N, C-alpha and C positions, 0 to 999 in steps of 0.2 A: 504493500500500500504506500501511496505517496501522502505524507503528512504535511506537505507544504504546497502552496500555490505559487510556484516560481514565476517571477516576472520575466517576460521575454522582451529584450531590447535590441535595437539595431544600431550599428555604427553610424554616426552622423558625419556629414560633410564638414570640411574645414576643421579637421581634428587638431588637438593640442600636441605639440612636439617640443623638442628642446630648443627650438628657435622661437617659440611662442612667448608672448609676454601677457601675463594674466593679472587681472585685478578682481578681487573678491570683496563684495560689500554686502552687509546685512546682518542677520541674526547669528547667534552663537554657533549654529550648525555650519555656517560658512567657515568658521574658524577650524572646525574638524577637517573639512575638505582641504583647507589651506595647509594644515599640519601634514597631511599626507603628501600633497604636492611639494611642500618644503622638504620633507624627508627624502623624497626622490630627486631633489635639487632642480625642480622646474623653476623658471623665472616667474615667481608669483609674489604679489603683495596683497595683504588682507587688512581691511577695516582701518584705514589711517585715522578715522575719527572714533574708533572703537565700535563695539557691537551696537547695531541699530536695527529695530524690529519692524517699523511700519513704513509703508511706501512713501508717505508724505515727507517723512524725515530724510529718507534716502534721496528723494527728489531734491530736497533743499540742499543736501550735501553736494550733490552733483552740480546743481546750479551755482552754488557758491564757489566750487572748485573751478568750474569753467570760466566764471566771471572774475576769478582771482580776488575774491572778497578779502579785505584786510580787517581782521578782528581788532577791536579796541575795547576800552574799559566799559563802554555801554552794552557790550555783548556778553559780559560775564557778571557773576554775583558771588558774594561770600556767604557761606553757610557752614556752621560747625568748624570754623577756623580754617576752612579750605575754600579755594576759588574754583568755580564751576562754570560750565557753559551748557545751555539747554540743547545745543546742536551736537554735543559730543558725549561720549561715555565718560564715566568717572575715572577711567584709566588715564585720561589726559589731565584731570584735575590736579591742582597743586596748592601747596601752602603759600606760594609766591605768585601773585597775580601776573607779574611779568613773565614768569616761567610758563604759566598757562597760555598767555597770549603768544608766546614764542612757539609752544606746542601746536596751537591752533593754526597759526600762519604757516608754520613748517608743513603741517598736514595739508593745507590748501595747496601749497606749491608742489608737493610730491604727488597729490591726487591729480592735479592738473596735468602734470607730466605723464603720469601713468595712464590717464584717460586718452591722451593724444597718441601714446605709443602702443596701447594695448591691442593685442590680436583677439583676446577674449575677455569679456567682462561677465562675471558670474554674480547674479543678484539673488540672494536668499531672503525671501520675505517671511516674517514671523507671525504677524498679526494684522488684522484690519482695525483693531481697537487703537484709538489715539487719545492723547491727553492734551487738552488745551489749557494753557496757563491763563487763568481768568484775568489777572492784572493787565496783561498785554494782549490777550486774545490770540496768542500764537500757539501753534502745534509744536510740541517738544519732541526731541529724540530721546531724552532721558530726564526723569523727574528728580534725580539726585536726592531721593528720600525726603523731599519737601512734603508736608502734610497734604493728603489727597483732597482735602476741602478747598485747596487753592487751585484745583484743576476741574475742568469739565471732561468727563469721559464720554467719548462718542464712538460709534461704529461707522466706519466708512462704508458707503454704499458701493455696490459693484461698479456703478458708473463713475464714482469719484476715484476708485482704485484704477480703473481703465484710463481716466484722464491723467492721473499721476504717472502711470507707466508710459503712456504715449508721450508725455512731456519729457520723461527721462530719455526715451529712445531718440526723440528729436534732438536733444542736447548731445547725446553720444554721437549721433550720426553727423551733426553739424561740424564737429572737429575731427571725427574719425570715421569716414563713410564706410570703410571696409570691416569695421569691428564686428565680431560675433558676440551676440548678447544671449546669455543662457540664464533663464529664470528658473528658480526652483522654490518650493515652499518647505519651510522647516518642519520636520516631523515631531518637533518638541511641542507637547500640548501645554497650552497656557491655562491651566485649570484654576488659577486664581481668578480668572474671569468667569468661571463656571463651565460645566460640561457642555451645556447647550450653546452657551455664548462662544466657547472655543470652536465648536463645530461650525457655527455660523460664520465666525471670523475666517477660518480656513477656507470655507466654501466661497466666500466673497473673493479671496485671493485667487483661488483656483479658477473660478469662473472668469475673472478679469484677465488673468494670464492667457487663458485659452481663447480669449477674444482678440488678443493682439499678436500671438506668435505667428510667424510666417517665415518658413525656412528660406524662401526666395530672397527675403530681406535680411537673412542671417539672424533671425529671432527664434530662439529655441526654448523648449521646456525639458528639464530633467526631473523625473519623478521620485525625488527623495522621499516625499511624503507618502506616496503610494507604496514604495518599497518597504517602508517601515510598518505601515498600518495594514497592508494587504499581503505582503510576502512574509514579513517577519512578525506576524500577529501573535506574539507570545511574550509574556512578561519576563522570560529568561533573557530577552534581548534589551532589557532596560536596566538602568542604574537603580540603586536602592530607593530613590525617590519615586520610582515608577513613572517618571515623566521623560527623562532624558535617555537617549540611546546609549547603551554601554559600548565598550571598545569592540566587542564582537560585531555588533550591529553597524557601528561606524565603519569598520573594516569591510564588512559585506557591501555596504552602500558605496564605499570607495571603489571596490572591485567592479561594481556595476557601472560606476562613472567611468572608470578606466576602460572598460569594454566599449562604452559608447563614445567616449570623447578623447581618449589618448591614442595617438597613431600607433599602428602595429610596428612601424620601424623604430619606435622608441623603446620597445620591450627589452632589447639587448642592453641598451644604455641603463635602463632602470635596474636590471639585474646587476650590472657592474657597480652602480651607485649603492645598491643594497649590500653588496659584498663589502664595500668600503665602510659603509655605515655600521655594519655588524662588527667589522674588524676594529673600528674606533671605539665601539662600546665594550669590546672584550677586556676583561680584567685578568691579567696573567698572575700565576702563582709566584713567578720570579721575574720581575721586570728587567733585571740586569742580565738575564741569561742570554747566551749567544743565540739560542733558538728564537727568543722573543725579539731580539734586535733584528734578526733576519726577517721575521714576520713584519716588523714595522717598516723595514726598508722596502719589502715587497708591496706593502700597503701604500707607501708613499709613491712608488713607481706607478701603481695603478691609478692613484689620484692625479698625478701629474699628467699621465696620458689622457685622462678624461678632461682635465682642465685645458690641455692644449687643443682638444677637439671642441670644447665648449667653454670659452673663457669666463663666462658668467657663473660657472659652477665653482663653489668654494666649500671646503670642508673645515 
């Protein structure tokens, strides 16, 4: 008997290889895919403004990056002895307001460069629920633990999600017409919103994405959400919080992503990279032994050979 409904996926056009430049933006799940890409030494950058969940916040990030927005004191605020920005995750926050502004403006410059140069942009949407800061009427990317009474919580309609995604696409294509844009929906359930509310939120994202994808225009969808909920529909694939995919699930979804999006001619290089990575992680019993020194020399030669072939790879 078959106890799983295995998903069947096909290889996409314009695949990722070691000459590709990737930018990943969105929810925490995009970080998991980035970590896999980074392990295999693909040229990838992830979330320069930190993790962002909703499409409006991602659209604002892209708009600001393309327009080269310069952040100033009016864009930040102090809370609990730290400086924050509603556009960015708390990872960028700082005790020093000048440091925060430096972080924000540096992220703007790097994101602008990455958007212009990217061969592939991967957008992982997490939720249709948004929080509007009542005092200014603006939709935020992160609430930074400000009391919820200071925000209005709203569910974006399918139409509003579509408009946001279309705005994003227009911005991407204006500066990088040949970029491949891959949309995906995070399989992480946002149960703080409620079971029904989470399902409605994900449904709005999925419906909107499928209204705008068009392979002829290099707009794609990768089914991270469906792989987790329909292929791996078992709690053994979740962390102890029963919400986030565990490492087994993340690896499985990565393998499906690799089958669909990573070029077949990159497989040999990936194996070579993995050999070096495992070698670097190896802990010898006797670091000073002749055998280990020979092992290190062989590892260095393999790394040098790869770096000569792909100069952007570094170990």
